VOPAGU-2260 file (C-alpha; in pm, 1 decimal, decimal comma):
REM VOPAGU-2260
SITE   aa  ch    i         X         Y         Z
SITE  MET   A    0   -1078,8    -161,7    -582,7
SITE  LYS   A    1    -840,3    -370,0    -791,1
SITE  VAL   A    2    -516,5    -442,0    -600,6
SITE  ASN   A    3    -232,5    -595,6    -798,2
SITE  THR   A    4       5,3    -765,1    -557,2
SITE  GLN   A    5     350,5    -870,4    -672,4
SITE  SER   A    6     602,7   -1047,2    -452,5
SITE  VAL   A    7     962,9   -1024,7    -565,2
SITE  ASN   A    8    1191,9   -1330,7    -511,7
SITE  PHE   A    9     940,4   -1520,9    -296,1
SITE  ASN   A   10     584,7   -1655,1    -302,6
SITE  ALA   A   11     339,3   -1455,2     -92,6
SITE  ASP   A   12     101,7   -1646,1     133,9
SITE  PRO   A   13    -267,8   -1617,4      27,0
SITE  LYS   A   14    -354,3   -1497,4     383,5
SITE  LEU   A   15    -103,8   -1207,6     336,5
SITE  ILE   A   16    -258,4   -1114,4       2,6
SITE  THR   A   17    -614,2   -1110,6     144,3
SITE  PHE   A   18    -487,8    -901,6     440,2
SITE  ILE   A   19    -336,4    -643,8     199,7
SITE  GLN   A   20    -652,7    -645,3     -12,7
SITE  LYS   A   21    -874,8    -568,6     295,1
SITE  ARG   A   22    -643,1    -286,5     412,4
SITE  MET   A   23    -622,8    -129,3      69,8
SITE  ASP   A   24    -999,8    -150,1      22,1
SITE  LYS   A   25   -1041,6      73,3     329,5
SITE  LEU   A   26    -877,5     357,3     129,8
SITE  GLU   A   27   -1202,9     399,9     -69,2
SITE  GLN   A   28   -1366,8     536,2     248,1
SITE  TYR   A   29   -1139,7     839,9     226,8
SITE  TYR   A   30   -1132,6     898,7    -145,4
SITE  ASP   A   31   -1384,2     722,8    -367,8
SITE  LYS   A   32   -1213,9     791,8    -699,7
SITE  VAL   A   33    -927,1     546,3    -653,9
SITE  ILE   A   34    -876,0     367,7    -983,5
SITE  LYS   A   35    -629,2      90,9    -890,4
SITE  SER   A   36    -337,1      13,5    -668,8
SITE  ASP   A   37     -16,8    -183,4    -722,7
SITE  VAL   A   38     161,7    -340,8    -429,6
SITE  TYR   A   39     518,2    -472,4    -439,3
SITE  LEU   A   40     653,5    -692,8    -164,1
SITE  LYS   A   41    1029,7    -739,8    -145,2
SITE  VAL   A   42    1270,3    -907,8      95,0
SITE  GLU   A   43    1619,3    -763,6     123,8
SITE  ASN   A   44    1920,6    -985,5     191,5
SITE  THR   A   45    2047,0    -803,0     498,7
SITE  SER   A   46    2133,0    -911,9     847,1
SITE  GLY   A   47    1895,7    -658,3    1003,3
SITE  LYS   A   48    1544,8    -753,2    1118,3
SITE  GLU   A   49    1369,3    -485,0     917,3
SITE  ASN   A   50    1432,4    -645,1     580,6
SITE  LYS   A   51    1075,9    -649,3     440,2
SITE  ILE   A   52     988,4    -373,4     199,3
SITE  PHE   A   53     623,4    -288,7     127,7
SITE  GLU   A   54     572,3     -47,8    -164,3
SITE  ALA   A   55     231,6      69,6    -283,8
SITE  ARG   A   56     130,1     288,5    -576,9
SITE  VAL   A   57    -228,7     416,9    -570,8
SITE  SER   A   58    -367,7     565,5    -890,6
SITE  VAL   A   59    -634,0     840,0    -879,8
SITE  PRO   A   60    -752,1    1056,1   -1170,7
SITE  GLY   A   61    -467,9    1290,3   -1267,6
SITE  ASP   A   62    -219,4    1169,4   -1004,8
SITE  SER   A   63     -65,7     873,1    -824,3
SITE  PHE   A   64      63,9     830,5    -467,6
SITE  VAL   A   65     360,5     612,5    -389,1
SITE  VAL   A   66     451,2     489,8     -39,3
SITE  LYS   A   67     751,2     272,2      47,1
SITE  LYS   A   68     794,5     132,0     396,5
SITE  GLN   A   69    1059,0    -100,1     540,9
SITE  CYS   A   70     949,4    -301,8     847,5
SITE  LYS   A   71     993,3    -630,4    1029,0
SITE  THR   A   72     679,9    -788,3     880,9
SITE  PHE   A   73     471,2    -721,6     572,3
SITE  GLU   A   74     159,8    -675,5     791,1
SITE  GLU   A   75     328,1    -396,8     985,0
SITE  GLY   A   76     442,4    -238,5     658,1
SITE  THR   A   77      91,0    -258,4     522,9
SITE  ASP   A   78     -59,5     -83,6     824,8
SITE  VAL   A   79     198,2     194,2     822,0
SITE  ALA   A   80     171,5     249,5     445,9
SITE  VAL   A   81    -210,6     250,6     444,9
SITE  ALA   A   82    -213,3     503,2     727,0
SITE  SER   A   83      19,6     724,1     522,3
SITE  LEU   A   84    -196,8     683,9     210,4
SITE  GLU   A   85    -508,8     775,2     410,0
SITE  ARG   A   86    -347,3    1109,8     507,7
SITE  GLN   A   87    -247,2    1178,5     151,2
SITE  LEU   A   88    -591,5    1095,8      11,5
SITE  LYS   A   89    -765,3    1309,0     273,5
SITE  LYS   A   90    -538,9    1595,2     190,9
SITE  ARG   A   91    -612,9    1560,7    -181,1
SITE  LYS   A   92    -987,7    1545,6    -122,0
SITE  ASP   A   93    -973,9    1858,5      96,6
SITE  LYS   A   94    -771,7    2036,2    -175,7
SITE  LEU   A   95   -1030,0    1947,6    -438,7
SITE  ARG   A   96   -1315,3    2076,4    -224,2
SITE  ALA   A   97   -1145,7    2415,1    -167,3
């Protein structure tokens, strides 16, 4: 699956980008008609520790799913967002079967 990763106001580490690519590729196990996904990484200028925002948009035929998570690290945000997307894709697949 093609994953477009954009980091806003900072340069993302290549290790982070490959980590995100691996996690997003696992979504195809749950729904094989995923067209593409766009990932946006943002850092907020706040004094709190949870200042990293992970936003993902996954496009499937006729619909798209958007998940936005705010966490301490981008890796944590990726894991939480992918888990949420897995549930949404499973739900959509079950709906199409019925």
